[in-house]
C-alpha positions in Angstrom: -125.4 6.7 49.9 -126.7 3.9 47.7 -125.9 5.7 44.5 -122.3 6.2 45.4 -119.8 4.3 43.3 -118.4 2.8 46.5 -121.1 0.5 47.8 -119.0 -0.3 50.9 -118.8 3.3 52.0 -120.0 3.6 55.6 -120.5 6.5 58.0 -120.7 6.6 61.8 -122.9 9.2 63.4 -120.9 9.2 66.5 -117.2 8.7 67.0 -115.8 8.7 70.5 -112.1 7.9 71.1 -110.7 7.6 74.7 -113.8 9.3 76.0 -113.5 12.3 73.6 -116.2 13.0 71.1 -114.6 13.4 67.6 -117.7 13.1 65.6 -117.8 15.1 62.3 -117.9 14.8 58.6 -114.7 12.8 58.6 -116.5 9.8 60.0 -116.8 8.4 56.5 -114.7 5.4 55.7 -114.4 2.2 53.6 -115.1 -1.1 55.1 -112.0 -3.4 55.0 -111.3 -4.6 51.5 -109.0 -7.3 50.2 -106.4 -5.7 48.0 -104.1 -8.7 47.6 -105.1 -12.3 46.9 -102.0 -14.0 45.7 -101.2 -17.7 45.5 -97.9 -17.9 47.4 -97.7 -21.7 47.2 -94.6 -21.8 45.0 -93.0 -18.8 46.6 -93.1 -20.6 49.9 -91.7 -23.8 48.3 -88.7 -21.8 47.0 -88.1 -19.9 50.2 -88.3 -23.2 52.2 -85.4 -24.7 50.2 -81.9 -24.6 51.7 -80.4 -21.7 49.8 -83.7 -20.3 48.6 -84.6 -18.1 51.6 -83.5 -14.8 50.1 -86.1 -15.1 47.2 -88.6 -13.7 49.6 -86.5 -10.6 50.4 -87.1 -8.9 47.1 -88.9 -5.6 47.4 -89.2 -4.9 43.6 -86.7 -2.1 43.3 -85.7 -3.3 39.8 -81.9 -2.8 40.3 -81.3 -6.3 39.0 -83.2 -5.8 35.7 -80.8 -3.2 34.3 -77.8 -5.5 34.8 -79.3 -8.9 34.0 -77.7 -10.1 30.8 -80.7 -12.3 29.9 -83.1 -9.4 30.3 -80.8 -7.5 27.9 -81.9 -9.9 25.2 -85.3 -11.0 26.5 -87.5 -10.5 29.5 -86.0 -11.9 32.7 -84.4 -11.0 36.0 -84.9 -11.8 39.7 -87.5 -9.1 40.1 -89.6 -10.7 37.4 -89.1 -14.2 38.8 -90.2 -12.9 42.2 -93.4 -11.4 40.7 -94.3 -14.5 38.8 -93.9 -16.6 41.9 -96.0 -14.1 43.8 -98.9 -14.7 41.3 -98.6 -18.5 41.4 -96.1 -19.5 38.7 -94.6 -23.0 39.3 -91.0 -22.2 38.7 -90.0 -25.8 39.0 -91.7 -26.6 35.7 -91.1 -23.3 34.0 -88.4 -22.4 31.4 -87.4 -19.4 33.5 -85.7 -21.8 35.9 -83.0 -22.6 33.3 -82.4 -19.2 31.8 -80.3 -17.8 34.6 -76.5 -18.0 33.9 -75.6 -17.4 37.6 -73.4 -14.5 36.4 -73.9 -12.8 39.8 -74.4 -9.4 38.3 -77.8 -9.1 40.0 -76.3 -9.8 43.4 -73.8 -7.1 42.8 -76.5 -4.4 42.8 -79.2 -5.9 44.9 -79.8 -3.9 48.1 -81.5 -6.8 49.7 -78.9 -9.4 48.7 -81.3 -11.7 47.0 -78.8 -14.4 46.0 -79.7 -16.1 42.8 -76.4 -18.0 43.0 -78.0 -20.0 45.8 -81.6 -19.8 44.8 -81.3 -21.2 41.3 -79.1 -24.3 42.2 -81.5 -25.1 45.0 -84.6 -24.8 42.9 -83.0 -26.7 40.0 -82.0 -29.5 42.4 -85.6 -29.9 43.3 -86.5 -29.9 39.6 -83.9 -32.6 38.9 -85.3 -34.7 41.7 -88.8 -34.3 40.2 -87.5 -35.2 36.7 -88.1 -31.8 35.2 -84.9 -31.3 33.3 -84.5 -30.0 29.7 -83.4 -32.7 27.2 -80.3 -30.9 26.2 -79.2 -30.8 29.8 -80.1 -34.5 30.4 -77.6 -35.6 27.7 -74.8 -33.6 29.3 -75.5 -34.9 32.8 -75.6 -38.5 31.5 -72.3 -38.1 29.7 -70.6 -36.7 32.9 -72.0 -39.5 35.0 -70.9 -42.2 32.6 -67.7 -40.8 31.2 -66.5 -38.1 33.5 -66.9 -35.4 30.9 -69.8 -33.6 29.1 -68.6 -34.7 25.7 -69.2 -38.4 26.4 -65.6 -39.2 25.5 -63.6 -42.1 26.9 -61.2 -41.2 29.8 -58.3 -42.6 27.7 -58.9 -39.9 25.1 -58.3 -37.1 27.7 -54.6 -37.1 26.7 -55.1 -37.6 23.0 -54.1 -34.0 22.3 -50.5 -35.0 23.4 -50.0 -37.3 20.4 -47.5 -36.0 17.9 -46.6 -33.2 20.3 -42.9 -33.0 21.1 -43.0 -30.9 24.2 -42.3 -32.8 27.4 -45.4 -33.3 29.6 -45.4 -35.5 32.8 -48.6 -37.6 32.9 -48.6 -38.6 36.5 -51.2 -41.3 36.0 -48.6 -43.3 33.8 -45.7 -43.1 36.3 -45.1 -46.1 38.5 -43.5 -44.1 41.2 -44.5 -40.5 40.6 -42.2 -37.9 42.1 -43.5 -34.6 43.5 -44.2 -31.8 41.2 -44.3 -28.1 41.9 -47.4 -27.5 39.9 -50.3 -30.0 39.3 -52.1 -28.7 36.2 -55.8 -29.5 35.9 -56.2 -29.3 32.1 -60.1 -29.3 32.0 -62.6 -30.9 29.7 -62.5 -28.4 26.9 -58.7 -28.1 26.7 -58.6 -31.9 26.7 -61.3 -32.8 24.2 -62.2 -29.7 22.1 -60.1 -29.1 19.0 -59.8 -25.4 19.6 -59.1 -26.1 23.3 -56.3 -28.5 22.3 -54.4 -25.7 20.7 -54.6 -23.6 23.9 -53.5 -26.6 26.0 -50.4 -27.1 23.8 -49.6 -23.4 24.1 -49.9 -23.7 27.9 -47.4 -26.5 27.8 -44.9 -24.4 25.8 -45.2 -21.6 28.2 -44.7 -23.8 31.2 -41.6 -25.4 29.6 -40.1 -22.1 28.6 -40.5 -20.8 32.1 -38.9 -23.9 33.5 -42.0 -24.9 35.5 -42.0 -28.3 37.1 -45.5 -29.5 36.3 -47.5 -32.6 35.8 -51.1 -33.6 34.7 -53.6 -36.2 36.0 -54.1 -37.7 32.5 -57.0 -40.2 32.4 -57.5 -39.9 36.1 -58.8 -36.3 35.7 -62.6 -35.8 35.6 -65.0 -32.9 35.1 -64.7 -30.3 37.8 -68.5 -30.5 38.4 -69.1 -26.8 38.9 -71.6 -26.5 36.1 -73.3 -29.7 37.2 -73.7 -28.2 40.7 -75.2 -25.1 39.3 -77.9 -27.0 37.3 -78.9 -28.8 40.5 -77.1 -32.2 40.2 -75.7 -31.9 43.7 -75.1 -35.7 44.0 -73.1 -35.8 40.8 -71.0 -32.8 41.9 -70.1 -34.5 45.2 -69.0 -37.6 43.4 -66.8 -35.6 41.1 -65.4 -33.6 44.0 -64.5 -36.8 45.9 -62.9 -38.3 42.9 -60.8 -35.3 41.8 -60.0 -34.5 45.5 -58.5 -38.0 45.9 -56.3 -37.5 42.8 -55.1 -34.2 44.2 -54.1 -36.0 47.4 -52.5 -38.9 45.5 -49.8 -36.8 43.9 -47.5 -34.5 45.9 -47.5 -30.9 44.7 -47.2 -27.4 45.9 -49.8 -25.6 43.8 -52.9 -26.6 41.8 -53.2 -24.6 38.5 -56.4 -24.7 36.5 -57.4 -23.7 33.0 -61.1 -23.1 33.7 -62.6 -20.3 35.9 -65.4 -22.7 36.8 -62.8 -25.3 38.0 -61.1 -22.5 40.0 -64.4 -21.6 41.6 -65.2 -25.2 42.4 -61.8 -26.1 43.9 -61.5 -22.9 45.8 -65.0 -22.5 47.2 -67.0 -25.7 47.0 -64.6 -28.7 47.1 -63.5 -28.0 50.7 -67.2 -28.5 51.8 -67.1 -32.0 50.3 -63.5 -33.2 50.9 -62.7 -31.2 54.1 -59.5 -30.1 52.3 -58.3 -26.6 51.3 -56.5 -26.3 48.0 -53.7 -23.9 47.0 -55.4 -23.2 43.6 -54.7 -20.6 41.0 -56.2 -19.8 37.6 -53.5 -20.0 34.9 -53.6 -16.2 34.4 -52.8 -15.6 38.1 -49.9 -18.1 37.9 -48.4 -16.5 34.8 -48.9 -13.0 36.1 -46.7 -13.9 39.0 -44.0 -14.9 36.5 -44.5 -11.8 34.3 -40.9 -10.6 34.6 -39.6 -13.9 33.2 -42.5 -14.1 30.7 -41.8 -10.7 29.3 -38.3 -11.7 28.2 -39.9 -14.4 26.1 -42.3 -12.0 24.4 -40.2 -10.6 21.6 -42.5 -10.8 18.6 -44.8 -7.7 18.3 -48.5 -8.3 17.9 -49.9 -5.1 16.4 -53.6 -5.7 17.1 -56.4 -3.8 18.8 -57.4 -6.2 21.5 -60.2 -6.2 24.1 -60.8 -8.7 26.9 -63.9 -10.5 28.1 -64.1 -11.0 31.9 -65.3 -14.5 32.8 -68.0 -14.2 35.4 -66.5 -17.0 37.5 -63.0 -15.5 37.5 -64.2 -11.9 37.9 -67.4 -11.2 39.9 -67.4 -14.6 41.7 -63.8 -14.5 42.7 -62.6 -10.9 42.3 -59.8 -11.5 39.7 -59.6 -8.8 37.0 -56.0 -7.7 36.9 -54.1 -10.9 36.1 -55.5 -11.4 32.5 -54.9 -7.7 31.7 -51.4 -7.9 33.0 -50.6 -10.7 30.5 -52.3 -9.0 27.6 -50.5 -5.7 28.2 -47.2 -7.4 28.4 -47.4 -8.5 24.7 -45.5 -6.0 22.5 -47.5 -4.0 20.0 -50.9 -4.6 21.7 -53.4 -1.7 21.5 -55.6 -2.7 24.4 -59.1 -1.3 24.8 -61.9 -2.0 27.3 -65.4 -2.8 26.3 -68.1 -0.6 27.9 -69.2 -3.4 30.2 -66.0 -4.7 31.8 -64.5 -5.9 35.1 -67.2 -6.0 37.8 -69.8 -4.7 35.3 -68.8 -7.2 32.7 -71.4 -8.9 30.5 -71.9 -12.7 30.6 -71.0 -15.0 27.7 -74.1 -17.1 28.4 -72.2 -20.3 29.1 -72.5 -20.3 32.9 -75.1 -22.0 35.0 -75.6 -24.7 32.5 -76.1 -22.3 29.6 -73.3 -24.0 27.7 -75.7 -26.8 27.0 -79.0 -24.9 26.8 -78.7 -22.9 23.5 -81.9 -24.4 22.1 -84.0 -23.6 25.2 -82.4 -20.1 25.5 -83.1 -19.4 21.8 -86.8 -19.9 22.3 -86.9 -17.1 25.0 -84.4 -14.5 23.9 -83.8 -12.3 20.8 -80.2 -13.3 20.5 -77.5 -15.3 22.3 -75.5 -13.5 25.0 -72.3 -14.3 23.2 -73.6 -12.5 20.1 -74.5 -9.4 22.1 -71.0 -9.4 23.5 -69.3 -9.8 20.1 -71.2 -6.8 18.9 -69.9 -4.8 21.8 -66.3 -5.8 21.0 -66.8 -4.7 17.4 -68.3 -1.5 18.6 -65.2 -0.4 20.5 -63.0 -1.2 17.4 -61.4 -4.4 18.6 -59.7 -6.8 16.1 -59.2 -9.5 18.7 -61.5 -10.6 21.6 -59.2 -12.2 24.2 -60.7 -14.8 26.6 -59.3 -17.0 29.4 -62.1 -19.5 29.8 -62.2 -22.7 27.7 -66.0 -22.4 27.3 -65.7 -19.0 25.7 -63.6 -19.8 22.7 -66.1 -21.8 20.7 -69.1 -19.7 22.0 -67.5 -16.4 20.7 -66.2 -17.9 17.5 -69.7 -19.1 16.7 -71.1 -15.7 17.6 -68.6 -14.0 15.3 -69.9 -16.0 12.4 -73.6 -15.8 13.3 -73.4 -12.0 13.6 -71.7 -11.7 10.1 -68.5 -10.4 11.7 -66.2 -13.2 10.4 -63.1 -11.5 9.2 -63.6 -8.4 11.4 -63.0 -10.0 14.8 -60.7 -12.8 16.0 -61.1 -14.7 19.2 -57.9 -15.5 21.1 -57.2 -17.2 24.4 -55.2 -15.2 26.7 -56.7 -2.2 26.2 -56.4 0.9 26.6 -55.6 3.9 24.7 -52.3 5.2 26.0 -52.1 8.2 23.7 -53.2 11.8 23.5 -53.6 12.7 19.8 -53.9 16.3 18.6 -55.3 17.2 15.2 -54.7 20.9 14.4 -57.3 22.6 12.2 -56.2 24.1 8.9 -59.0 26.6 8.7 -60.6 25.1 5.7 -62.4 22.1 7.2 -59.4 19.8 7.1 -56.9 18.9 9.8 -53.1 18.6 9.8 -51.2 15.4 10.6 -51.8 14.4 14.2 -49.4 15.0 17.0 -49.1 12.1 19.4 -48.2 12.3 23.1 -47.8 8.9 24.9 -49.5 9.0 28.3 -48.3 5.7 29.7 -51.8 4.8 30.8 -55.3 4.5 29.5 -56.8 7.9 28.6 -60.4 8.0 29.7 -61.5 11.6 29.5 -60.2 15.1 29.0 -61.1 18.8 29.0 -59.6 21.9 27.4 -59.2 25.1 29.3 -56.7 28.0 30.0 -55.8 26.8 33.4 -52.8 29.1 34.0 -54.5 32.3 32.7 -51.9 32.9 30.0 -54.4 33.1 27.1 -53.3 29.7 25.7 -55.5 26.6 26.0 -54.2 23.7 28.1 -55.4 20.1 28.4 -56.4 18.1 31.5 -56.5 14.3 30.9 -57.8 11.6 33.2 -55.5 8.5 32.8 -55.3 5.2 34.6 -53.7 1.8 34.3 -52.9 -1.1 36.6 -49.6 0.5 37.6 -50.3 4.3 37.7 -53.2 6.8 37.6 -53.4 10.6 37.6 -54.8 13.6 36.0 -52.2 14.9 33.6 -52.1 18.6 32.9 -50.6 19.5 29.5 -49.6 23.2 29.3 -50.1 24.7 25.8 -47.1 26.3 24.3 -49.0 28.6 21.9 -47.7 26.9 18.7 -50.0 23.8 18.8 -47.6 21.8 20.9 -47.8 20.9 24.6 -45.2 20.7 27.4 -44.4 17.6 29.4 -47.4 17.0 31.6 -47.6 17.6 35.3 -49.5 14.9 37.3 -52.0 15.6 40.0 -54.5 13.4 41.9 -52.2 10.5 41.7 -53.4 6.9 42.4 -57.1 7.9 42.6 -58.0 6.2 39.3 -59.8 9.1 37.6 -62.4 8.0 35.0 -64.6 10.8 33.9 -63.4 14.4 34.1 -65.4 17.6 33.7 -64.7 21.3 34.3 -66.9 23.9 36.0 -66.5 27.0 38.1 -67.6 25.5 41.4 -66.9 28.5 43.7 -68.0 31.4 41.4 -64.5 32.9 41.2 -64.2 33.0 37.4 -61.8 30.0 37.3 -62.6 26.6 35.9 -62.2 23.8 38.5 -61.9 20.1 37.8 -64.4 17.4 39.0 -63.8 13.7 38.4 -65.3 10.3 39.2 -62.9 7.8 40.6 -62.7 4.1 39.9 -61.9 3.3 43.5 -64.0 4.0 46.6 -67.1 5.2 44.7 -66.0 8.8 45.3 -66.2 12.1 43.4 -63.4 14.6 43.7 -63.1 18.3 43.2 -59.9 20.2 42.4 -60.2 24.0 42.9 -58.1 25.9 40.4 -55.6 28.6 41.7 -55.5 30.2 38.2 -51.8 29.6 37.7 -52.0 26.1 36.3 -52.0 24.5 39.8 -54.8 23.1 41.9 -55.6 22.9 45.5 -55.7 19.5 47.2 -58.6 17.4 46.1 -61.8 17.3 48.1 -63.6 14.0 48.2 -67.4 13.4 48.5 -69.4 10.3 48.1 -71.0 9.4 44.7 -73.2 6.3 44.1 -72.5 2.7 43.3 -69.8 2.8 40.5 -69.8 6.5 39.5 -68.9 6.5 35.8 -70.1 9.9 34.4 -70.7 13.4 35.7 -72.5 16.6 34.8 -72.7 19.9 36.7 -75.5 22.4 36.9 -78.0 24.3 39.1 -80.4 21.8 40.3 -82.0 23.9 43.1 -82.8 27.6 43.6 -79.5 28.8 45.1 -76.4 30.0 43.2 -74.3 27.0 44.1 -73.3 24.5 41.3 -74.5 21.0 42.0 -73.4 17.6 40.7 -75.3 14.7 39.0 -73.5 11.4 38.8 -74.4 8.3 36.7 -73.7 5.1 38.6 -73.1 2.1 36.5 -73.1 -0.5 39.3 -76.3 0.6 41.0 -78.1 1.5 37.7 -79.2 5.0 38.8 -78.0 8.6 38.9 -77.5 10.6 42.1 -78.1 14.3 42.6 -75.5 15.8 45.0 -76.7 19.3 45.7 -74.7 21.9 47.6 -75.8 24.1 50.5 -75.5 27.8 50.5 -72.1 27.6 52.3 -70.7 25.4 49.4 -70.7 22.1 51.3 -72.6 19.2 49.9 -75.9 18.1 51.2 -76.4 14.5 52.2 -78.0 12.1 51.7 -78.0 12.2 47.9 -81.2 11.9 45.9 -81.1 8.8 43.7 -83.1 8.1 40.6 -83.4 4.7 39.0 -82.4 4.5 35.4 -85.0 2.2 33.8 -82.7 1.1 31.0 -80.0 0.1 33.4 -76.2 0.5 33.4 -75.9 4.2 32.7 -72.6 5.2 31.1 -73.1 8.9 30.2 -75.0 11.8 31.7 -75.6 15.5 30.7 -77.8 18.4 31.7 -79.6 21.3 30.1 -83.0 23.0 29.9 -84.7 20.6 27.5 -88.2 22.0 27.7 -87.4 25.7 28.0 -89.0 26.1 31.4 -86.1 27.7 33.1 -85.1 24.6 35.1 -82.2 22.2 34.5 -83.1 18.8 33.3 -81.0 15.6 33.0 -80.3 13.1 30.2 -78.9 9.7 30.8 -77.5 7.2 28.3 -78.2 3.6 29.2 -75.9 0.9 27.8 -77.9 -2.1 28.9 -81.0 -1.1 26.9 -79.3 1.3 24.4 -81.6 4.2 25.4 -81.4 7.8 26.3 -83.7 8.8 29.2 -84.7 12.4 29.8 -85.6 13.5 33.3 -87.5 16.8 33.3 -87.5 18.8 36.5 -91.1 19.3 37.6 -90.1 21.5 40.5 -87.0 23.0 41.9 -85.0 20.4 43.7 -84.6 21.1 47.4 
């Protein structure tokens, strides 16, 4: 045995188990070998922190990598942090500690609930205690500690934006006997001190006054909300700010606290109560104005004929679940042509300013190919937007700089706070040109459509998936035979259809409809009756955030199966059908390496007689081909 490549190969001549002789050729084995020799010192230090426990739960599934905004422009993500800790990296002294923007996109898809929103602040707090803080961040923290704001401005200058401003504003800090107000407005640092933010603050005052809102501000008594300082590990400073601002909220009688900044909203709603033992009736300004949309609409008389898209702030959206209020305001503006970016709402991309990123551009630049804000601006340009609307004070300057640095100045504007609501038909002339378009207003965003003779009259009809905040349906437009279409009939109401495909699912010669729904992570089938009507929809489970569909034969029977791309879970699922036509569960899931799939199709790409799958990934801008190696069971 000495010449065998495995020197620790051993063989027992006799093997007796429980009195039974099982000797034979299989008595060969390896002696115990060490296959893992990791230095877990710093992994243990992270998991021992209050808030760091979940770091040890990672099992390397890589779901987080596809949705991490920093990995999109560099090499990052919780999975990689876990692996580096596993092999002995000292995270407390490593730049990786400061690259996380705490956007919460990773937590959204993590099956183990590894919570970087707790891990990173906890680890950063230890780094702060050890004195391991980037110089850029030190300056900001010093300013906040001394002046109550990151700009290092005197508290008296907090109301400087009110000079030469004729609109009435009650500065409660200047009133000897301040009377109650209905709304206490927390203006925020950037609205108070930043020039571009000053314009937004003045606009807010005009809106308040036109709506007849009884409001007041804290003036010089207002200080930084402290949420970003908490996220970079300065827990003590955050608590001081919370105690100060909390005392001011108690000082002045009010019914509602309205804030300009999503970070302030997050702090006052979720973290101040832990310090002050007080609950606050707090709203972001978009939520407050959305409640007054009927009155506000009467004031919006000047059309704004622009193509507008909207960036969801992480701390208003994913952290606090508010997506509708800003869109309600935007869509109330006359003339707006609103369009969504590919990454929106719960799947929205981060601007890079959260988690201390607002003050770490230099450090981030050393470890990424571009700023997150630049990546986002390119996406806004890609969907054809002329205006990028935002509702976070941080984002105005970040995106305006990004517009310039990406050479898109003049192509895209950034505005502080889209949908195609049209079906357009271009009839061919037969010579390679098209006639003037015919436009049908749908009343909702048009996401996807298919063409088919649904009523068996020999004339093509159109099925269109439409959805908005007020209504959703599949609209069936019957063709008249002269290039025009009748008023649509609506089916599958209120199910929020996103992606629509057609396929004969029951082998009766009729094209049925299958669509992915934006609610409930469901897929729906609508069997055609052949007369332009459809049977009641049948629901079956998709994956996490089903966004695109394809149909084909993915096993050896004659039943048509479904493959669905899941944007939230960064995978695609095969939903195969049994011989009786019912779906087989559980589904078979396949991780999309590029992350955030947005499109999927199928075909025999290698001419072997089996159906393969192609998936387009938005996060990495790739197309991944999955070849069938055997017939799926």
